C-alpha positions in Angstrom: -94.0 -5.1 15.7 -93.7 -4.0 12.1 -92.1 -0.7 13.2 -89.7 -2.5 15.5 -88.6 -4.8 12.6 -88.1 -1.8 10.3 -86.1 -0.1 13.0 -83.9 -3.1 13.5 -83.5 -3.5 9.7 -82.4 0.2 9.5 -79.8 -0.4 12.3 -78.4 -3.5 10.6 -78.3 -1.6 7.3 -76.5 1.3 8.8 -74.0 -1.1 10.4 -73.4 -2.8 7.0 -73.0 0.5 5.2 -70.6 2.0 7.8 -67.3 2.0 5.9 -63.8 2.8 7.2 -62.3 6.2 6.2 -59.7 4.5 3.9 -62.4 2.6 2.0 -64.5 5.7 1.7 -61.5 7.7 0.4 -60.8 5.0 -2.2 -64.5 5.1 -3.4 -64.4 8.9 -3.7 -61.3 8.6 -5.9 -62.8 5.9 -8.1 -66.3 7.4 -8.3 -66.0 11.2 -7.7 -69.4 12.8 -7.0 -70.7 16.2 -5.9 -74.1 14.8 -4.8 -74.7 15.3 -1.0 -76.4 11.9 -0.9 -73.0 10.2 -1.7 -71.1 11.8 1.2 -70.1 9.7 4.1 -71.3 12.3 6.6 -74.7 12.7 5.0 -77.2 14.5 7.3 -80.9 14.2 6.3 -82.0 17.2 8.2 -79.4 19.5 6.6 -80.3 18.1 3.2 -84.0 18.8 3.7 -83.3 22.3 4.9 -81.2 22.8 1.8 -84.1 21.7 -0.4 -86.7 23.8 1.5 -84.9 26.8 3.0 -88.2 28.8 3.4 -91.8 28.1 4.0 -92.7 29.2 0.4 -90.4 26.5 -1.0 -92.7 23.9 0.5 -95.1 24.5 -2.4 -92.7 22.4 -4.6 -92.6 19.5 -2.2 -94.5 17.2 -4.6 -92.0 17.8 -7.4 -89.1 17.1 -5.1 -90.7 13.9 -3.8 -91.3 12.8 -7.4 -87.6 13.4 -8.3 -86.4 11.5 -5.3 -88.7 8.5 -6.1 -87.4 8.6 -9.7 -83.8 8.5 -8.4 -84.7 5.6 -6.1 -86.2 3.6 -9.0 -83.1 4.2 -11.1 -80.9 3.0 -8.2 -83.1 -0.1 -7.8 -82.8 -0.9 -11.5 -78.9 -0.5 -11.3 -78.7 -2.7 -8.3 -81.0 -5.3 -9.9 -78.9 -5.4 -13.1 -75.6 -5.8 -11.1 -77.1 -8.6 -9.0 -78.4 -10.5 -12.0 -75.1 -10.0 -13.7 -73.3 -11.8 -10.9 -75.5 -14.9 -11.0 -73.3 -16.9 -13.5 -69.9 -15.7 -12.3 -69.0 -18.9 -10.5 -69.9 -21.1 -13.5 -68.0 -18.9 -15.9 -64.9 -19.1 -13.6 -64.9 -22.8 -13.4 -65.2 -23.1 -17.2 -62.2 -20.7 -17.6 -60.1 -22.7 -15.2 -60.8 -26.0 -17.1 -59.9 -24.3 -20.4 -56.5 -23.1 -18.8 -55.7 -26.6 -17.6 -56.3 -28.0 -21.0 -54.0 -25.4 -22.6 -51.3 -26.2 -20.1 -51.4 -29.9 -20.9 -51.2 -29.2 -24.6 -48.2 -26.9 -24.0 -46.4 -29.5 -21.9 -46.9 -32.1 -24.7 -45.3 -29.7 -27.3 -42.3 -29.0 -25.0 -41.7 -32.8 -24.6 -41.8 -33.3 -28.3 -39.2 -30.5 -28.8 -36.9 -32.0 -26.1 -37.0 -35.4 -27.8 -36.2 -33.9 -31.2 -33.2 -32.0 -29.6 -31.8 -35.1 -28.1 -32.0 -36.9 -31.4 -30.3 -34.0 -33.1 -27.5 -34.0 -30.6 -26.9 -37.7 -31.0 -26.8 -37.2 -34.8 -24.2 -34.3 -34.5 -22.0 -36.5 -32.2 -22.0 -39.3 -34.8 -21.1 -36.8 -37.5 -18.2 -35.2 -35.6 -16.7 -38.4 -34.2 -14.6 -38.9 -37.3 -13.6 -35.2 -37.4 -12.2 -35.4 -33.8 -10.2 -38.4 -34.8 -8.8 -36.6 -37.7 -7.9 -33.6 -35.5 -6.0 -35.8 -33.0 -4.2 -37.5 -35.9 -3.2 -34.1 -37.3 -1.9 -32.8 -34.0 0.2 -35.9 -33.4 1.5 -35.8 -37.0 2.5 -32.2 -36.6 4.3 -32.9 -33.3 6.1 -35.8 -34.9 7.3 -33.7 -37.8 8.4 -30.9 -35.6 10.3 -33.3 -33.3 11.9 -35.0 -36.3 13.0 -31.6 -37.7 14.5 -30.7 -34.3 16.2 -34.1 -34.2 17.6 -33.5 -37.7 18.8 -30.0 -36.6 20.3 -31.3 -33.4 22.2 -34.1 -35.1 23.5 -31.9 -37.9 24.3 -29.1 -35.3 26.3 -31.5 -33.1 28.3 -32.7 -36.1 29.0 -29.1 -37.3 29.8 -28.1 -33.7 32.4 -30.7 -33.3 34.0 -29.9 -36.7 34.1 -26.1 -36.0 35.5 -26.7 -32.6 38.4 -28.6 -34.0 39.0 -25.8 -36.5 38.6 -23.0 -33.9 35.9 -21.3 -35.9 34.6 -19.5 -32.8 32.5 -17.0 -34.7 30.3 -19.7 -36.2 30.4 -21.8 -33.0 28.9 -18.9 -30.9 25.7 -18.7 -33.0 25.5 -22.5 -33.6 26.1 -23.5 -30.0 23.3 -21.3 -28.7 20.9 -22.8 -31.3 21.9 -26.4 -30.4 21.4 -25.7 -26.7 18.0 -24.2 -27.4 17.0 -27.2 -29.5 18.3 -29.7 -27.0 15.9 -28.2 -24.4 13.0 -29.6 -26.4 14.3 -33.2 -25.9 14.5 -33.1 -22.1 11.4 -35.4 -21.9 12.9 -37.8 -24.4 16.2 -38.4 -22.5 15.2 -42.0 -21.9 15.8 -42.7 -25.6 19.4 -43.8 -26.1 20.0 -41.9 -29.3 18.8 -38.6 -27.7 20.9 -39.2 -24.6 23.9 -39.8 -26.8 23.4 -36.5 -28.6 23.1 -34.7 -25.3 26.3 -36.2 -24.1 28.1 -35.2 -27.3 26.9 -31.6 -26.8 28.2 -31.6 -23.2 31.5 -33.0 -24.4 31.7 -30.3 -27.1 31.0 -27.6 -24.5 33.7 -28.9 -22.2 36.2 -29.1 -25.0 35.4 -25.6 -26.1 35.9 -24.3 -22.5 39.3 -26.0 -22.2 40.4 -24.9 -25.6 39.4 -21.2 -25.1 41.2 -21.1 -21.7 44.3 -22.5 -23.4 44.0 -19.9 -26.2 43.8 -17.1 -23.6 46.7 -18.5 -21.6 48.8 -18.6 -24.8 47.8 -15.0 -25.7 48.2 -13.7 -22.2 50.8 -15.8 -20.4 50.9 -15.4 -16.6 54.7 -15.3 -16.4 55.2 -13.4 -19.7 57.4 -10.4 -19.7 55.6 -8.8 -22.6 52.0 -8.6 -23.6 50.9 -9.0 -27.2 50.4 -5.9 -29.2 46.6 -6.3 -29.4 43.7 -8.7 -29.4 42.9 -11.1 -32.2 39.6 -11.8 -33.8 39.8 -15.4 -32.6 39.8 -14.3 -29.0 37.0 -11.8 -29.5 34.8 -14.7 -31.0 36.0 -16.9 -28.2 34.5 -14.5 -25.7 31.2 -14.7 -27.5 31.3 -18.5 -27.1 32.2 -18.2 -23.4 29.0 -16.3 -22.9 27.1 -19.5 -23.9 29.3 -21.9 -22.0 29.4 -22.5 -18.2 29.7 -19.2 -16.3 32.8 -20.5 -14.6 34.7 -20.4 -18.0 33.8 -16.7 -18.3 34.9 -16.0 -14.7 38.2 -17.8 -15.3 38.9 -15.8 -18.4 38.2 -12.5 -16.6 40.2 -13.5 -13.6 43.3 -14.5 -15.5 43.1 -11.4 -17.7 42.8 -9.0 -14.8 45.5 -10.7 -12.8 47.9 -10.5 -15.8 46.8 -6.8 -16.4 47.5 -5.8 -12.8 50.7 -7.8 -12.3 52.8 -4.7 -13.1 51.0 -2.8 -10.3 52.0 -5.3 -7.7 55.7 -5.0 -8.7 55.8 -1.2 -9.0 54.0 -0.5 -5.7 55.5 -3.2 -3.4 55.5 -2.5 0.3 59.3 -1.7 0.3 59.0 0.8 -2.5 59.1 4.5 -1.8 56.0 5.2 -4.0 54.0 2.8 -1.8 53.7 5.3 1.1 50.7 7.6 1.6 52.4 10.8 0.5 52.6 9.4 -3.1 49.2 7.8 -3.1 48.3 9.9 -6.2 50.7 7.8 -8.3 48.6 4.7 -7.6 45.5 6.3 -9.0 47.3 8.0 -11.9 48.7 4.5 -12.8 45.3 2.9 -12.9 43.9 5.7 -15.0 46.6 5.1 -17.6 46.0 1.4 -17.5 42.3 1.8 -18.1 42.9 4.1 -21.0 45.4 1.6 -22.4 42.9 -1.3 -22.0 40.1 0.6 -23.7 42.4 1.4 -26.6 43.8 -2.1 -27.1 41.3 -4.5 -25.7 38.1 -2.6 -25.5 36.5 -4.4 -28.4 37.8 -7.8 -27.6 35.5 -8.4 -24.6 31.7 -8.1 -24.9 30.3 -4.8 -23.5 28.1 -6.6 -20.9 31.2 -8.1 -19.3 32.1 -4.5 -17.9 35.8 -5.4 -18.0 36.9 -1.8 -17.5 34.9 -1.6 -14.2 36.1 -5.1 -13.2 39.7 -4.0 -13.6 39.1 -0.9 -11.5 37.3 -2.8 -8.8 40.1 -5.4 -8.6 42.6 -2.6 -8.4 40.7 -1.1 -5.5 40.7 -4.4 -3.6 44.4 -4.9 -4.1 45.1 -1.2 -3.2 43.1 -1.5 0.1 45.0 -4.6 1.1 48.4 -3.2 0.2 47.7 0.2 1.9 46.5 -1.6 5.1 49.7 -3.7 5.1 51.9 -0.6 4.6 50.1 1.4 7.3 50.4 -1.4 9.8 54.1 -1.6 9.2 54.7 2.2 9.4 51.9 3.2 11.8 54.2 5.5 13.8 54.9 7.6 10.8 51.2 8.4 10.2 50.4 12.1 10.8 47.0 13.8 10.7 47.7 15.9 7.6 49.2 12.9 5.8 46.2 10.7 6.7 43.7 13.4 5.6 45.6 13.9 2.4 45.5 10.2 1.6 41.8 9.9 2.5 41.0 13.0 0.4 42.7 11.6 -2.6 41.1 8.2 -2.1 37.6 9.5 -1.7 38.1 11.7 -4.7 39.1 8.6 -6.7 36.1 6.7 -5.4 33.9 9.6 -6.5 35.5 9.5 -9.9 34.7 5.8 -10.2 31.1 6.5 -9.2 30.8 9.0 -12.1 32.4 6.6 -14.6 30.9 3.3 -13.6 27.5 2.0 -12.4 28.8 -0.4 -9.8 27.0 -3.4 -11.4 30.0 -5.7 -10.9 29.9 -5.1 -7.1 26.4 -6.6 -6.8 26.3 -8.7 -10.0 23.0 -7.0 -10.9 23.7 -4.8 -13.9 21.5 -1.9 -14.5 20.0 -2.0 -11.0 18.7 1.5 -10.0 19.9 2.8 -6.7 17.4 4.7 -4.6 18.1 8.3 -3.8 18.9 9.3 -0.3 16.3 11.4 1.5 17.0 15.1 2.2 18.9 15.9 5.4 17.2 17.8 8.2 17.3 21.6 8.6 19.9 23.9 9.8 22.6 23.9 11.1 23.8 20.6 9.5 22.3 20.7 6.0 25.2 21.6 3.6 27.3 18.4 3.7 27.4 17.1 0.2 29.0 13.8 -0.9 32.2 14.5 -2.8 33.0 17.6 -0.8 36.7 17.9 -0.2 37.8 16.6 3.2 39.6 19.3 5.1 37.9 22.2 3.4 35.6 24.6 5.3 33.3 27.0 3.4 31.4 29.0 5.9 29.8 31.0 3.1 27.9 27.9 2.0 25.7 28.3 5.1 23.8 31.1 3.5 23.2 29.2 0.2 20.0 27.4 -0.6 20.2 23.7 0.1 20.7 21.3 -2.8 19.2 17.8 -3.1 21.6 15.1 -1.9 23.2 13.0 -4.6 22.7 9.3 -4.8 24.9 7.1 -2.7 28.3 6.2 -4.0 28.5 2.4 -4.6 32.3 2.6 -4.5 32.4 4.5 -1.1 34.8 2.7 1.2 36.1 0.3 -1.4 39.6 1.6 -0.8 39.2 4.2 2.0 38.0 1.5 4.5 41.6 0.6 5.1 42.1 4.0 6.8 39.5 3.2 9.5 41.8 1.4 12.0 44.0 4.5 11.9 41.4 7.1 12.4 42.3 7.4 16.0 45.0 9.8 14.8 42.3 12.0 13.4 40.1 11.7 16.5 43.0 12.7 18.7 43.8 15.6 16.5 40.2 16.8 16.7 40.3 16.5 20.5 43.4 18.7 20.5 41.9 21.2 18.0 38.6 21.5 19.9 40.5 22.1 23.2 42.5 24.9 21.6 39.3 26.3 20.1 37.6 26.4 23.5 40.7 28.1 25.0 40.6 30.7 22.2 36.9 31.3 22.9 37.7 32.0 26.5 40.6 34.3 25.7 38.5 36.2 23.1 35.7 36.7 25.5 38.0 38.1 28.1 39.7 40.3 25.6 36.5 41.7 24.0 34.5 41.7 27.2 30.8 41.1 27.6 28.1 42.5 25.1 27.4 46.1 25.8 24.0 47.6 26.2 22.8 49.8 23.5 25.1 48.3 20.8 22.6 45.7 19.6 24.8 42.9 21.0 22.8 42.5 24.3 20.8 39.3 24.3 22.3 38.1 21.0 23.8 34.6 20.6 27.6 34.6 21.2 29.5 34.3 17.9 31.7 31.6 19.4 28.6 29.3 19.6 28.1 29.4 15.8 31.8 28.9 15.3 31.8 25.8 17.5 28.9 24.1 15.7 30.3 25.0 12.3 33.5 23.2 13.3 31.4 20.3 14.6 29.7 20.1 11.2 33.0 20.1 9.4 34.3 17.3 11.6 31.1 15.3 11.3 31.2 15.5 7.4 34.9 14.5 7.4 34.4 11.6 9.7 31.3 10.3 7.9 33.2 10.3 4.7 35.9 8.3 6.4 33.8 5.9 8.4 30.3 5.5 9.7 31.3 3.0 12.4 33.2 3.2 15.6 35.2 6.4 14.7 31.8 8.2 14.6 31.1 7.0 18.1 34.5 8.2 19.2 34.0 11.6 17.6 30.6 11.8 19.3 32.3 11.4 22.6 34.7 14.2 21.8 31.6 16.4 20.8 30.0 15.6 24.2 33.2 16.5 26.1 33.6 20.0 24.5 29.9 20.8 24.6 30.1 20.4 28.3 33.3 22.5 28.5 31.6 25.2 26.4 28.6 25.2 28.7 30.8 25.6 31.8 33.7 27.7 30.6 32.0 30.1 28.2 28.5 30.2 29.5 28.3 29.4 33.2 31.8 30.6 33.8 31.0 34.1 32.6 27.7 34.5 34.4 27.9 37.5 36.9 28.2 36.4 40.5 25.1 37.2 42.5 27.3 38.2 45.5 28.8 41.2 43.6 27.1 44.4 44.7 27.1 47.3 42.4 25.7 49.7 45.0 22.6 48.8 47.0 19.9 50.9 48.4 19.4 52.1 51.9 16.0 52.4 53.6 16.4 56.2 53.7 17.2 56.3 50.0 14.1 54.2 49.3 11.9 56.4 51.4 13.2 59.6 49.8 12.6 58.1 46.3 15.8 59.5 44.8 15.4 59.4 41.0 18.0 57.4 39.1 19.4 55.8 42.2 21.3 52.5 41.7 18.8 49.8 42.7 19.8 46.6 41.1 22.9 44.6 42.0 23.7 43.9 38.3 24.5 46.7 35.9 22.7 47.0 32.6 25.7 45.5 30.9 25.6 42.5 33.2 21.9 42.1 32.6 22.6 42.1 28.9 25.3 39.5 29.4 23.0 37.2 31.3 20.4 37.5 28.6 23.0 36.8 25.9 24.2 33.7 27.7 20.6 32.5 28.1 20.0 33.0 24.4 23.2 31.2 23.5 22.3 28.3 25.8 18.9 28.1 24.1 20.6 28.1 20.7 23.0 25.4 21.9 20.2 23.3 23.2 18.3 23.3 20.0 21.4 22.8 17.8 22.6 20.0 20.0 19.4 18.2 19.4 19.8 18.6 15.7 23.4 17.5 16.0 22.2 14.3 17.7 19.7 13.6 14.9 22.3 14.2 12.2 24.8 11.9 13.9 22.2 9.2 14.1 21.6 9.6 10.3 25.4 9.4 9.6 26.3 6.4 11.8 25.6 2.8 11.1 22.1 1.6 12.1 23.5 -0.9 14.6 25.3 2.0 16.4 22.4 4.5 16.5 21.5 3.6 20.1 25.0 4.7 21.3 24.4 8.3 20.1 22.9 10.1 23.0 23.5 13.8 23.8 20.8 14.1 26.4 23.3 14.8 29.2 24.7 17.8 27.2 21.2 19.1 26.5 20.5 18.9 30.2 23.6 20.9 30.8 22.4 23.7 28.6 19.0 23.5 30.2 20.8 24.0 33.6 22.6 27.1 32.2 19.2 28.5 31.1 17.7 27.8 34.5 20.6 29.4 36.3 20.5 32.5 34.1 16.8 33.0 34.7 17.4 32.5 38.5 20.1 35.2 38.4 17.7 37.6 36.8 15.0 36.8 39.3 17.4 37.1 42.3 18.7 40.4 41.0 15.2 42.0 40.8 14.1 40.3 44.0 17.2 41.7 45.8 16.5 45.1 44.5 13.0 45.0 46.0 14.2 43.7 49.4 15.1 47.1 50.9 11.6 48.4 49.9 9.9 45.5 51.6 12.1 46.0 54.7 11.1 49.6 54.8 7.5 48.6 54.5 7.8 46.2 57.5 9.4 49.0 59.6 6.9 51.7 58.9 4.6 52.7 61.9 1.4 51.5 60.5 -0.4 52.0 63.8 0.0 55.7 63.5 -1.2 56.2 60.0 -4.0 58.7 60.2 -5.4 58.8 56.7 -5.4 56.8 53.4 -3.4 58.6 50.7 -1.6 57.7 47.5 0.6 54.6 47.3 3.4 54.4 49.8 7.0 55.2 48.9 8.1 51.6 49.1 5.5 50.7 46.4 6.9 53.4 44.2 10.4 52.1 44.8 9.4 48.5 43.8 7.6 49.7 40.7 10.7 51.8 39.8 13.0 48.8 40.0 10.5 46.7 38.0 10.4 49.4 35.3 14.2 49.6 35.2 14.9 45.9 34.9 12.0 44.2 33.2 12.1 46.2 29.9 15.8 45.5 29.6 15.3 41.8 30.1 12.3 41.7 27.8 14.1 43.4 25.0 17.2 41.2 25.3 15.0 38.1 25.4 12.8 39.1 22.4 14.0 36.0 20.5 13.3 33.7 23.4 9.9 34.8 24.5 9.1 31.6 26.5 12.1 32.1 28.8 11.0 35.7 29.5 7.6 34.3 30.5 9.5 31.8 32.8 11.4 34.8 34.3 8.1 36.6 35.0 6.5 33.5 36.6 9.6 32.7 38.8 9.9 36.3 39.9 6.2 36.4 40.9 6.5 33.1 42.7 9.4 34.5 44.6 8.2 38.1 45.3 4.6 37.4 46.4 5.5 35.0 49.3 8.2 37.4 50.4 5.7 40.3 50.2 3.2 38.3 52.4 6.0 37.5 54.9 6.8 41.2 55.2 3.1 41.9 55.6 3.1 39.7 58.7 6.0 41.8 60.1 3.9 45.0 59.9 2.5 45.1 63.4 0.5 46.4 65.0 -1.7 47.8 62.2 -4.5 50.3 62.7 -7.7 50.3 60.6 -6.4 53.1 58.5 -3.0 51.5 58.2 -4.6 48.3 57.0 -6.6 50.3 54.4 -3.4 51.9 53.2 -1.7 48.5 52.9 -4.7 47.2 51.0 -4.4 50.1 48.6 -0.6 49.4 48.2 -1.3 45.7 47.7 -3.8 46.4 45.0 -1.3 48.8 43.3 1.4 46.0 43.4 -1.2 43.5 42.0 -1.9 45.8 39.1 1.8 46.2 38.3 2.5 42.5 38.5 -0.4 41.7 36.2 1.1 44.2 33.7 4.7 42.9 34.3 5.2 41.1 31.0 4.4 44.2 28.9 5.4 47.0 31.3 7.2 49.8 29.6 6.5 48.4 26.2 4.8 50.2 23.3 3.3 46.9 22.1 0.7 45.8 24.6 0.4 42.0 24.8 -2.0 40.1 27.0 -0.1 38.3 29.8 -0.2 34.5 29.6 -3.1 32.9 31.4 -0.8 30.8 33.6 1.1 33.9 34.8 -2.1 35.8 35.5 -3.5 33.0 37.5 -0.4 32.9 39.7 -0.5 36.7 40.3 -4.3 36.7 41.1 -4.0 33.8 43.5 -1.0 35.1 45.4 -2.1 38.8 45.7 -5.7 37.8 46.5 -4.3 36.0 49.5 -2.5 39.1 50.6 -5.7 41.1 50.2 -7.6 38.6 52.2 -5.0 38.8 55.1 -5.5 42.6 55.2 -9.3 42.2 55.1 -9.1 39.9 58.0 -6.9 42.4 59.9 -9.4 45.1 59.2 -12.3 43.0 60.5 -13.3 43.6 64.2 -12.3 40.8 66.5 -15.6 41.1 68.5 -17.4 38.8 68.6 -14.5 36.3 68.5 -16.6 33.5 66.9 -17.5 35.6 63.9 -13.9 36.8 63.5 -12.5 33.2 63.7 -15.1 31.9 61.2 -14.4 34.8 58.8 -10.7 34.0 59.0 -11.3 30.4 58.2 -13.6 31.3 55.4 -11.4 33.9 53.7 -7.9 32.3 54.1 -8.8 28.6 54.4 -5.5 28.2 56.4 -5.6 25.8 59.3 -2.1 26.7 60.5 -2.2 28.2 64.0 1.0 30.1 63.3 -0.6 32.1 60.5 -3.6 32.9 62.8 -1.1 33.9 65.5 0.5 36.3 63.0 -2.9 37.8 62.1 -3.5 38.5 65.8 -0.1 40.1 66.2 -0.9 42.4 63.3 -4.1 43.4 65.0 -2.1 44.2 68.1 -4.1 42.0 70.5 -2.7 41.2 73.9 -1.4 37.8 74.8 -4.3 37.0 77.0 -6.7 37.8 74.2 -4.6 35.9 71.7 -4.7 32.8 74.0 -8.5 32.7 74.0 -8.6 33.4 70.3 -6.2 30.6 69.6 -8.2 28.2 71.7 -11.4 29.3 69.9 -9.6 28.8 66.6 -8.6 25.3 67.4 -12.2 24.5 68.4 -13.7 26.1 65.3 -11.2 24.7 62.8 -13.0 21.3 62.3 -16.4 23.0 62.0 -17.8 23.0 58.4 -18.0 26.4 56.7 -21.8 26.3 56.8 -21.7 26.6 60.6 -22.7 24.1 63.3 -23.9 24.1 67.0 -26.0 27.1 66.2 -22.9 29.1 65.4 -23.1 32.2 63.1 -22.3 32.1 59.4 -18.7 32.2 58.2 -19.1 34.6 55.3 -18.9 38.4 55.4 -22.6 38.4 54.8 -23.1 37.7 58.5 -24.2 40.6 60.6 -21.3 43.0 61.2 -21.1 46.4 62.7 -22.2 49.3 60.4 -19.0 51.1 60.8 -17.0 48.1 59.4 -19.2 47.9 56.4 -18.9 51.6 55.8 -15.1 51.6 55.9 -14.8 48.7 53.5 -17.2 50.4 51.0 -15.2 53.6 51.2 -12.0 51.8 50.6 -13.4 50.0 47.6 -14.6 53.3 46.2 -11.2 54.9 46.7 -9.4 52.0 44.9 -11.8 52.2 42.0 -11.3 56.0 41.8 -7.6 55.6 41.7 -7.8 53.0 38.9 
């Protein structure tokens, strides 16, 4: 029983002493020890073996036992001390808590005493400062009262002085005094309920009214409206009166300005009456010369009389412009039949020059009544070909050499633009009709020059270049657009745009499409015999080299016109009024040039295609059934390659500046040639096995040439575009598959039909019929084959009803496999 109790005690003790790894690690960090007895994984057997490694070491067993017993006694003493030390911990804790509670109560009592003393101090401070606040309010009210009394004294004295000085016309003193009185009176707005203040305000208003009436009378006396002569110069009284008018109601100032300007320009209305000879457009310079003299005369005599901020010189010039616009409009309505283009442009040029002179001399502040307002600069115009039009450029001048100069930033907008020249806008139809006539003559001259000079010659560097007439046309367009935009940005610009559209279409049809060579013209075609004999240098193409260069030149010109027309449309939209932008649309003209480009490419394709037709005809007429061995490429292939090498380098060199259209030419030719080649393949019947191998070799040669078509004959090798390569590979692969089907044996029929469906993926019975004709099968065999084809057509490619596989991996005769392998080796060897 004792042993069992000891065993249970040991188990309980072991369970109690089993600590988690985290606790054990923390103990090791706090109490580091190297003693094996302190390790968590202590093993008694290993420890005893360490103490007694050999039998001889057992002689010291008593000493070891004594050391362990001593260590146990020390541990017991330590445990006993710790246990006894924890006996009074609870009592000590309760005592410490009671002491803390007592300390908190004492602290709370002290805080309450401090708060009571602070409230008493605050009450004491309020009692002390109550009297001080009353003194501050009294001081503030007293200061306000003194200030108001001072203002009242100043107002009363100022009103008395103002009335006295007004009667004596002492305007110099009145100007300063009146402004001060008005400023002081503003402080009494809230006291207008007081009768005395209201009376003073009424006296000030009365004085201002009297001053206004008096000053207007003085100016009327100095500058009588019906006077025959003007005074020799301004007086100091009037100069001071202007300073007073600045302070008075703005209507007084406007009335003074209006009367003075009307009196100053009265002579102009007499000299340039509608019935006078100098009133007509041919003497319009005299109007502007007269105002220049008057402005100089004003600045010399009256420049110091009016304040500078009144801008009287600019106001006189602006009023002159308004009067001139009305008078010119009246004269032109009366004598509209006498207006000619040169006369109109002369008047417009002189007028716009005068408006530009006003912009250099004045700011335009009187036009918007916001002096000193900064005008935003216009953004830069788009790029060539319409980027040289500068404001202020003389209308009617054309400087072609400016095209090569670097572009300058556009000057700020002219605030005076149109202030006079707007009167010419109703008569701009004369200018539009003139441009219509001039452009018609220009197109006729282009046609005549082209006929006289002839098309661009090959080898002269002119082939493929843009026609000079194209640049001349758009330079003239730019000149017209600049002129018209200076005259008007409204309906005349729309009318001019219509003229542009008309002659862009005429240029496209008369100069470009009208000079394209006709595809029906034959410059000496090939016969089948000449193709088969492969005569070197024989005339193959319908178009001569010069005609090919002409087509390329027209294509390049049409492309230039297309891009430039788009820029012209953008430029016109910038020049015209925003409300009219939607009416500017040159899409139809751009489509016209696109049509010219398409027709030019089609002509080049048709020419090369027609050159290859005799060779394809020769191919279809060759006796392919009697071919005995596979040799080099056939003569018809050599002929086709010869024509390609003759035409394509010429076209590529002449379209070097329009690479994308050369790529289009290659794609269109391939799309035309490959289907035609396949159609001629179907005409080659019957075909023997060797003949089919020869045709497959020829097809591969043509495929190689077509893949290299974009860079054929070029020293610079470029990779053909992926889109073009895809078309060639797809088309020529179909031709190769047709020949492979022809080469395949037709026995057994099921395998032949399935291979056909697998290789060509063509469900058209007519195509299958052509394949059978190429193989030379009899009609009876063809009928059964066609019936089997119709039956097998819906069958999935994986095979059904126990049918054989559709791929060439299906069992085929050894002879067929051997022939195909030999043919592939031959093609690789030639490559």
